[in-house]
VOMAR-282647 format. One record per residue (C-alpha): residue number from 1; residue in three letters; x, z, y. Coordinates in steps of 0.05 Angstrom, whole numbers, plus 5000, padded with zeros to 4 digits. Layout:
N
num,residu,x,z,y
NUM,ala,X,Z,Y
...
# end
This chain:
587
num,residu,x,z,y
1,met,5000,5000,5000
2,asp,5023,4986,5071
3,his,5029,5056,5098
4,ala,5043,5034,5169
5,lys,4979,4994,5171
6,ala,4940,5051,5140
7,asn,4960,5097,5197
8,glu,4944,5049,5253
9,thr,4898,5078,5306
10,pro,4828,5050,5295
11,thr,4784,5024,5350
12,pro,4730,5070,5378
13,gly,4678,5029,5342
14,glu,4712,5040,5275
15,thr,4717,5115,5288
16,asp,4643,5117,5307
17,arg,4625,5083,5242
18,ile,4665,5135,5203
19,ile,4630,5192,5239
20,ala,4561,5161,5228
21,gln,4575,5150,5154
22,glu,4601,5221,5145
23,leu,4540,5249,5181
24,glu,4493,5212,5135
25,arg,4530,5239,5073
26,leu,4531,5310,5099
27,leu,4457,5312,5118
28,gly,4439,5285,5049
29,ser,4480,5337,5012
30,pro,4446,5398,4980
31,leu,4486,5446,5024
32,phe,4459,5417,5088
33,val,4389,5403,5061
34,arg,4384,5477,5049
35,ser,4410,5492,5120
36,pro,4363,5456,5169
37,val,4387,5494,5230
38,leu,4460,5477,5217
39,ser,4439,5405,5201
40,arg,4407,5399,5269
41,leu,4469,5430,5302
42,leu,4516,5381,5266
43,gln,4472,5322,5285
44,phe,4470,5344,5357
45,leu,4546,5350,5361
46,val,4556,5283,5327
47,glu,4506,5247,5372
48,his,4539,5276,5433
49,arg,4605,5247,5410
50,leu,4575,5179,5392
51,arg,4540,5175,5459
52,gly,4609,5175,5490
53,gly,4611,5247,5515
54,arg,4678,5255,5550
55,ser,4681,5329,5534
56,ala,4652,5377,5484
57,pro,4579,5397,5497
58,lys,4568,5463,5533
59,ala,4542,5525,5499
60,tyr,4478,5522,5540
61,ala,4463,5451,5517
62,ile,4476,5470,5445
63,ala,4430,5530,5450
64,thr,4372,5495,5484
65,glu,4376,5425,5455
66,ala,4401,5438,5385
67,leu,4383,5509,5368
68,gly,4314,5515,5400
69,arg,4329,5569,5451
70,ser,4288,5571,5515
71,glu,4313,5546,5582
72,asp,4328,5616,5607
73,phe,4383,5624,5555
74,asp,4446,5654,5584
75,pro,4510,5637,5546
76,ala,4548,5692,5583
77,leu,4503,5744,5550
78,asp,4487,5712,5483
79,ser,4540,5687,5434
80,tyr,4489,5652,5389
81,pro,4518,5581,5398
82,arg,4589,5606,5382
83,val,4564,5643,5320
84,met,4525,5582,5294
85,val,4583,5534,5306
86,gly,4626,5583,5266
87,arg,4576,5580,5209
88,leu,4577,5504,5214
89,arg,4653,5504,5206
90,thr,4646,5546,5144
91,leu,4593,5500,5115
92,leu,4635,5438,5128
93,asp,4694,5471,5093
94,arg,4650,5488,5033
95,tyr,4625,5417,5028
96,tyr,4694,5383,5033
97,asn,4726,5434,4986
98,asp,4681,5408,4931
99,thr,4682,5335,4951
100,ala,4737,5283,4946
101,trp,4748,5256,5016
102,val,4789,5206,5055
103,his,4757,5223,5122
104,arg,4722,5287,5140
105,leu,4689,5318,5201
106,arg,4715,5381,5233
107,val,4697,5425,5292
108,pro,4764,5456,5312
109,gln,4768,5530,5327
110,gly,4755,5544,5400
111,ser,4719,5478,5411
112,tyr,4649,5449,5403
113,glu,4675,5377,5395
114,val,4668,5339,5329
115,val,4733,5305,5308
116,val,4754,5265,5247
117,gln,4808,5290,5200
118,his,4840,5242,5150
119,arg,4888,5247,5094
120,ser,4951,5206,5106
121,ala,4984,5170,5048
122,pro,5045,5205,5017
123,pro,5114,5178,5032
124,pro,5142,5127,4982
125,arg,5182,5159,4925
126,ser,5250,5137,4902
127,ala,5261,5118,4830
128,asp,5298,5183,4816
129,ala,5247,5228,4850
130,ser,5242,5296,4818
131,gly,5167,5291,4807
132,gly,5150,5351,4851
133,glu,5081,5361,4881
134,asp,5054,5302,4922
135,asp,5053,5313,4996
136,val,4984,5313,5026
137,lys,4983,5316,5101
138,ala,4920,5328,5141
139,val,4921,5303,5213
140,glu,4867,5324,5261
141,ala,4849,5284,5323
142,pro,4787,5255,5356
143,ile,4812,5185,5338
144,asp,4853,5175,5274
145,ala,4874,5129,5219
146,val,4825,5090,5178
147,gly,4831,5070,5106
148,ala,4887,5114,5080
149,pro,4867,5141,5011
150,pro,4882,5212,4990
151,ala,4945,5221,4951
152,arg,4912,5275,4909
153,val,4841,5297,4900
154,ala,4825,5368,4881
155,gly,4896,5378,4856
156,arg,4899,5318,4809
157,pro,4954,5266,4811
158,ala,4937,5201,4847
159,his,4947,5160,4783
160,thr,4893,5154,4730
161,pro,4913,5177,4659
162,pro,4905,5124,4606
163,his,4851,5162,4567
164,tyr,4804,5158,4627
165,gly,4791,5086,4607
166,arg,4755,5110,4544
167,trp,4709,5153,4587
168,ile,4693,5094,4632
169,val,4674,5052,4572
170,ala,4631,5108,4544
171,ile,4595,5117,4611
172,ala,4583,5042,4615
173,leu,4552,5041,4545
174,val,4506,5099,4563
175,ala,4485,5064,4627
176,ala,4470,5000,4588
177,ala,4428,5040,4538
178,leu,4388,5073,4594
179,leu,4378,5005,4627
180,ala,4351,4976,4562
181,leu,4304,5035,4554
182,trp,4280,5026,4626
183,met,4266,4952,4613
184,val,4227,4967,4549
185,arg,4185,5021,4583
186,gly,4170,4987,4648
187,gly,4215,4929,4667
188,pro,4228,4905,4738
189,glu,4155,4911,4758
190,arg,4158,4987,4749
191,leu,4224,5019,4764
192,phe,4206,5083,4728
193,ala,4152,5092,4675
194,gly,4095,5139,4690
195,ala,4040,5147,4742
196,pro,4055,5133,4816
197,val,4080,5194,4854
198,pro,4029,5220,4904
199,gly,4046,5238,4976
200,pro,4066,5309,4992
201,leu,4013,5361,5011
202,leu,4023,5399,5076
203,glu,3990,5467,5084
204,leu,3981,5493,5155
205,ser,3976,5568,5162
206,ala,3932,5597,5216
207,pro,3972,5613,5279
208,ala,3992,5686,5285
209,ala,3968,5713,5352
210,gly,3949,5777,5387
211,asn,3882,5811,5384
212,ser,3856,5796,5454
213,pro,3801,5744,5461
214,gln,3846,5699,5502
215,ser,3901,5701,5448
216,arg,3851,5684,5394
217,ala,3824,5626,5435
218,leu,3894,5600,5445
219,ala,3909,5606,5371
220,arg,3847,5566,5354
221,ala,3866,5512,5404
222,leu,3937,5509,5376
223,asp,3910,5504,5305
224,gly,3863,5448,5324
225,lys,3917,5409,5359
226,leu,3964,5412,5299
227,arg,3910,5394,5249
228,asp,3884,5336,5291
229,gly,3954,5307,5298
230,leu,3980,5317,5227
231,arg,3918,5290,5193
232,arg,3927,5223,5228
233,phe,3992,5206,5191
234,asp,3986,5165,5127
235,leu,4047,5192,5091
236,val,4027,5265,5092
237,asp,3963,5295,5064
238,leu,3940,5357,5102
239,leu,3916,5411,5054
240,ser,3857,5446,5086
241,ser,3860,5521,5090
242,lys,3816,5559,5041
243,ala,3774,5618,5057
244,pro,3803,5686,5037
245,gly,3793,5700,4964
246,ser,3780,5627,4944
247,thr,3823,5587,4897
248,ala,3858,5527,4927
249,ala,3850,5463,4887
250,ala,3923,5446,4897
251,ala,3986,5479,4921
252,gly,4021,5451,4982
253,asp,4089,5420,4977
254,tyr,4104,5442,5048
255,arg,4076,5498,5091
256,leu,4077,5499,5167
257,asp,4076,5570,5194
258,thr,4059,5579,5267
259,ser,4058,5637,5314
260,leu,4038,5646,5387
261,val,4064,5699,5435
262,arg,4038,5709,5506
263,thr,4091,5737,5552
264,arg,4077,5785,5608
265,glu,4098,5732,5659
266,gly,4045,5684,5634
267,pro,4079,5630,5593
268,val,4064,5623,5519
269,asp,4118,5617,5465
270,val,4098,5576,5404
271,thr,4142,5579,5342
272,leu,4135,5531,5284
273,val,4172,5537,5218
274,leu,4166,5484,5163
275,asn,4178,5513,5094
276,arg,4191,5476,5029
277,val,4146,5512,4979
278,ala,4185,5495,4916
279,asp,4246,5537,4935
280,gln,4215,5578,4992
281,arg,4265,5552,5042
282,ala,4254,5538,5116
283,ile,4278,5467,5127
284,trp,4259,5458,5201
285,ser,4238,5502,5259
286,gln,4221,5494,5332
287,gln,4204,5540,5390
288,leu,4169,5517,5453
289,arg,4152,5553,5517
290,met,4089,5528,5551
291,thr,4062,5544,5620
292,asp,3990,5555,5640
293,glu,3985,5481,5660
294,glu,4003,5459,5589
295,ile,3950,5500,5552
296,pro,3901,5497,5519
297,glu,3915,5422,5510
298,phe,3984,5436,5480
299,ala,4008,5365,5496
300,ala,4079,5388,5487
301,leu,4066,5393,5413
302,glu,4057,5318,5405
303,pro,4132,5304,5395
304,val,4134,5361,5345
305,ile,4077,5330,5305
306,ala,4114,5264,5303
307,gln,4178,5299,5282
308,ile,4144,5331,5223
309,ala,4099,5277,5195
310,gly,4121,5211,5227
311,asp,4152,5152,5191
312,tyr,4222,5182,5202
313,gly,4197,5253,5202
314,val,4225,5316,5171
315,ile,4182,5311,5108
316,val,4200,5238,5095
317,arg,4274,5251,5105
318,asp,4271,5313,5062
319,gln,4240,5275,5005
320,val,4294,5221,5008
321,gln,4350,5272,5013
322,arg,4325,5309,4952
323,gln,4315,5246,4911
324,pro,4359,5192,4942
325,asp,4354,5145,4882
326,asn,4280,5151,4868
327,phe,4247,5083,4876
328,ser,4186,5099,4834
329,pro,4117,5072,4856
330,gly,4078,5113,4906
331,tyr,4105,5159,4959
332,pro,4180,5155,4942
333,cys,4175,5080,4950
334,leu,4147,5087,5020
335,ala,4198,5140,5039
336,gln,4254,5094,5017
337,phe,4222,5037,5056
338,asn,4226,5078,5120
339,arg,4297,5099,5105
340,met,4316,5026,5097
341,arg,4285,5009,5164
342,leu,4323,5067,5196
343,met,4391,5051,5165
344,arg,4380,4975,5162
345,asn,4405,4977,5090
346,lys,4400,4905,5065
347,leu,4423,4925,4995
348,ala,4360,4965,4984
349,val,4312,4908,5002
350,gly,4305,4882,4930
351,gln,4293,4951,4901
352,ile,4242,4968,4954
353,asp,4206,4901,4946
354,arg,4198,4913,4871
355,cys,4178,4985,4884
356,leu,4124,4966,4934
357,arg,4097,4912,4888
358,ala,4092,4963,4832
359,thr,4055,5010,4880
360,val,4006,4955,4900
361,glu,3996,4937,4827
362,asp,3974,5009,4813
363,ala,3935,5016,4878
364,pro,3913,4946,4901
365,arg,3875,4973,4961
366,asp,3928,5021,4988
367,pro,3935,5000,5061
368,val,4001,5036,5072
369,ala,4037,5001,5014
370,leu,4005,4934,5032
371,thr,4027,4942,5105
372,ala,4098,4960,5085
373,leu,4104,4901,5038
374,ser,4076,4855,5092
375,leu,4129,4879,5141
376,leu,4183,4869,5089
377,arg,4161,4797,5078
378,tyr,4160,4784,5153
379,ala,4233,4806,5155
380,val,4248,4754,5101
381,trp,4212,4701,5142
382,gln,4254,4720,5203
383,ser,4320,4711,5167
384,gln,4298,4646,5133
385,arg,4255,4615,5187
386,gly,4248,4540,5181
387,thr,4260,4538,5105
388,ala,4210,4533,5048
389,ala,4226,4605,5028
390,gly,4213,4628,5099
391,arg,4146,4593,5103
392,glu,4126,4623,5036
393,ala,4146,4693,5061
394,phe,4106,4683,5125
395,ala,4044,4663,5087
396,glu,4049,4722,5039
397,ala,4063,4771,5096
398,arg,4000,4750,5132
399,ala,3959,4751,5068
400,leu,3983,4822,5054
401,ala,3966,4844,5125
402,gln,3897,4814,5118
403,lys,3886,4851,5052
404,ser,3910,4916,5082
405,tyr,3859,4909,5139
406,glu,3802,4889,5093
407,ser,3818,4947,5046
408,ser,3817,4997,5103
409,pro,3791,4969,5169
410,asn,3786,5039,5199
411,ser,3857,5062,5184
412,ser,3915,5058,5232
413,ser,3957,5024,5176
414,gly,3906,4968,5165
415,leu,3896,4956,5240
416,phe,3970,4958,5255
417,ala,3985,4909,5198
418,met,3935,4859,5227
419,ala,3961,4871,5298
420,arg,4031,4850,5275
421,ala,4004,4790,5238
422,asn,3967,4766,5301
423,tyr,4027,4777,5346
424,tyr,4075,4741,5300
425,ala,4026,4682,5298
426,gly,4024,4681,5375
427,asn,3954,4710,5380
428,cys,3961,4762,5436
429,arg,3886,4774,5443
430,gly,3877,4790,5369
431,gly,3941,4831,5368
432,asn,3919,4872,5428
433,ala,3851,4887,5398
434,met,3878,4909,5330
435,gly,3937,4946,5360
436,asp,3895,4985,5410
437,gly,3851,5006,5352
438,ala,3912,5031,5314
439,leu,3937,5070,5375
440,ala,3869,5103,5384
441,leu,3869,5126,5311
442,asn,3940,5153,5315
443,pro,3966,5166,5386
444,tyr,4021,5211,5357
445,asp,4058,5156,5318
446,ala,4123,5137,5354
447,asp,4130,5074,5312
448,ile,4061,5046,5330
449,ser,4071,5063,5404
450,gly,4140,5031,5405
451,phe,4122,4965,5372
452,met,4058,4960,5411
453,gly,4099,4969,5474
454,leu,4143,4911,5453
455,phe,4083,4867,5437
456,lys,4048,4884,5503
457,val,4111,4864,5541
458,met,4115,4800,5501
459,cys,4043,4783,5518
460,gly,4052,4793,5592
461,asp,4026,4864,5601
462,ala,4092,4894,5625
463,asp,4064,4957,5657
464,arg,4025,4979,5595
465,gly,4083,4958,5550
466,glu,4133,5000,5589
467,ala,4086,5060,5587
468,leu,4080,5054,5511
469,leu,4155,5046,5502
470,arg,4167,5109,5543
471,arg,4115,5147,5502
472,ser,4148,5124,5437
473,leu,4214,5154,5460
474,ala,4179,5217,5484
475,leu,4147,5226,5415
476,asp,4212,5215,5377
477,ala,4278,5200,5411
478,ser,4321,5215,5349
479,tyr,4315,5144,5320
480,pro,4297,5101,5380
481,gly,4321,5032,5358
482,val,4278,4975,5383
483,pro,4234,5015,5434
484,ala,4295,5041,5472
485,val,4330,4974,5473
486,thr,4267,4939,5497
487,leu,4257,4991,5551
488,ala,4329,4982,5575
489,tyr,4317,4907,5577
490,ile,4253,4915,5619
491,val,4287,4963,5668
492,ser,4346,4915,5674
493,gln,4299,4857,5688
494,arg,4269,4899,5744
495,gly,4338,4906,5775
496,asp,4355,4978,5760
497,gln,4419,4970,5719
498,asp,4439,5044,5725
499,glu,4374,5068,5692
500,ala,4379,5012,5640
501,gln,4449,5034,5622
502,ser,4426,5107,5620
503,val,4372,5088,5569
504,leu,4425,5054,5525
505,asp,4472,5113,5532
506,arg,4421,5159,5501
507,ile,4415,5116,5438
508,pro,4450,5151,5380
509,ser,4487,5117,5324
510,pro,4472,5076,5283
511,ser,4422,5044,5331
512,ser,4478,5034,5382
513,met,4515,4989,5332
514,glu,4457,4940,5321
515,pro,4451,4869,5348
516,gln,4393,4883,5395
517,tyr,4434,4937,5429
518,met,4494,4890,5436
519,met,4451,4835,5466
520,val,4418,4880,5519
521,arg,4484,4915,5535
522,ala,4516,4847,5549
523,ile,4460,4829,5598
524,ile,4465,4896,5634
525,leu,4541,4891,5640
526,ala,4535,4821,5669
527,arg,4483,4844,5720
528,ser,4529,4902,5738
529,asp,4584,4853,5758
530,lys,4624,4865,5694
531,leu,4621,4793,5669
532,pro,4686,4794,5627
533,glu,4661,4856,5589
534,ala,4593,4824,5581
535,arg,4622,4760,5551
536,ala,4667,4801,5505
537,gln,4605,4838,5481
538,trp,4570,4772,5469
539,gln,4628,4747,5427
540,arg,4623,4810,5385
541,leu,4550,4795,5374
542,ile,4566,4723,5354
543,ala,4617,4749,5304
544,tyr,4566,4800,5278
545,thr,4515,4744,5265
546,arg,4570,4698,5236
547,gln,4555,4641,5283
548,pro,4604,4592,5316
549,ala,4636,4616,5380
550,asn,4598,4565,5421
551,ala,4530,4575,5386
552,ala,4468,4571,5430
553,pro,4436,4638,5445
554,glu,4371,4616,5411
555,thr,4410,4605,5346
556,val,4445,4673,5351
557,leu,4383,4713,5369
558,ala,4341,4681,5314
559,arg,4386,4718,5265
560,phe,4356,4785,5283
561,ile,4294,4775,5327
562,ile,4228,4756,5296
563,thr,4184,4734,5354
564,pro,4198,4665,5384
565,thr,4175,4685,5454
566,val,4224,4743,5455
567,ile,4280,4696,5433
568,gln,4264,4647,5489
569,arg,4261,4701,5544
570,ala,4324,4736,5521
571,ser,4361,4670,5517
572,ala,4340,4654,5588
573,ala,4365,4722,5611
574,leu,4432,4712,5576
575,arg,4441,4646,5612
576,ala,4416,4669,5680
577,ser,4461,4731,5680
578,gly,4522,4689,5661
579,val,4534,4722,5594
580,val,4529,4653,5562
581,pro,4573,4608,5604
582,ala,4545,4543,5631
583,pro,4575,4481,5597
584,ser,4620,4469,5657
585,asp,4648,4540,5653
586,arg,4667,4536,5580
587,pro,4740,4523,5561
# end
């Protein structure tokens, strides 16, 4: 191995990818799944780093934004952030002590900054080396070498003993036998034999409150707000509370405990804790302080509702983290579908397509599965537009959306499926009618609000579109993707490049590494009189899409944008801003 090359300093983009990949592995590990507070803390510190924070976050920001403390938190009097970061260091050490690693994340003592530590390759040995212990050197720095493999893992030599080959053959034979059994029992149409897995049940406990009439009234209003919001999501079934002494028909998979405390000054503190019933662990918690103006409507709870039960919510992520390889029909299939959309994992498309088809085969009128499969087929059409396979995918996608709507015309899934189908066919009137119906049925869904905002803008209703995009980010800013990029584009078109750049700066990884982000960033840079940087960004996007250096913007954008109208408008903006040079300007 070329050790000099292995120890070259990587680009910031390469370092960001390492950090994002390590974060995903850590959050999916049993240690961090069982530690939701430390998971949130780690994610906050990583996102601060990936957003380009020039210094470590302050203790106050950690306490209020990551650990749920109120705005009156005083870091001079309370050492809670320092204590929790210490616990995070311990948990990271426990994880990497039991895991072979090339790159690992650390939070150095005395700092709140996430850095990457890597193992450097050992120095070359001479032929007459004494055979002493291999040298393993750990170097800690915010930016460090990429690609150097560990010389030793868990104390073993770097070479593989010859008898390991027999184990590899044995494992391969067992895997082949299991594959044959799987094919006999179900085949590719059913990834795992057995009945489809139902969605998780969520039990909502009555809010704990004081004994005064006002406290009881507030508790009832809080309970009503949570129940109304949570029941509107398709992927979570809300288990109704039973009267004391009655027997519940089913046990909940999750339980949301709530409490309400009225302070002497007047504000109300609401605390929510989501528990996983199987192991009696709290996997998520949140505390909010609300003023008199915010109650009894409790509008501030709407982002919390989206965080719990939304497409990328706590419950969906918890299910995937606990069973990352489960592609069985039913709920696991839908959870994996949302994970694929979040991570843009192209390798999982085939598995999820088969999984969704198996789900639809078992439940032909399930609007959620039909809508998901429709969207998957639209993505195939987008990447193969103009080909026979693309036309076939488009026709099937629309047919699936139509079936979803006909199966459940009063569900947000059915209406949203048909809204997409109409928009992709250029029918703004039909898309608006169906989409507005979906929004009315579920005003808490960040995904519906975000894509409806995009469609409204595309159809000429810029004001309503911008409002929906902002609402989408207010409901769930943790995985913003398309809504945030679209909002930045709108604000840039309006002439406010500083705000547009601010919107982009708040986008965490991996969304900040996607082509939509690169396109809009190039436009904003050009409009901010940074044309060389803008054109360099455009060349990175061309390389990402594997197009020729002089490819027309329409050709490049068609690789990742579905809607023709959006492609046309974005291409015009790229030319007008100077990102794409005029023919006379090209070398």
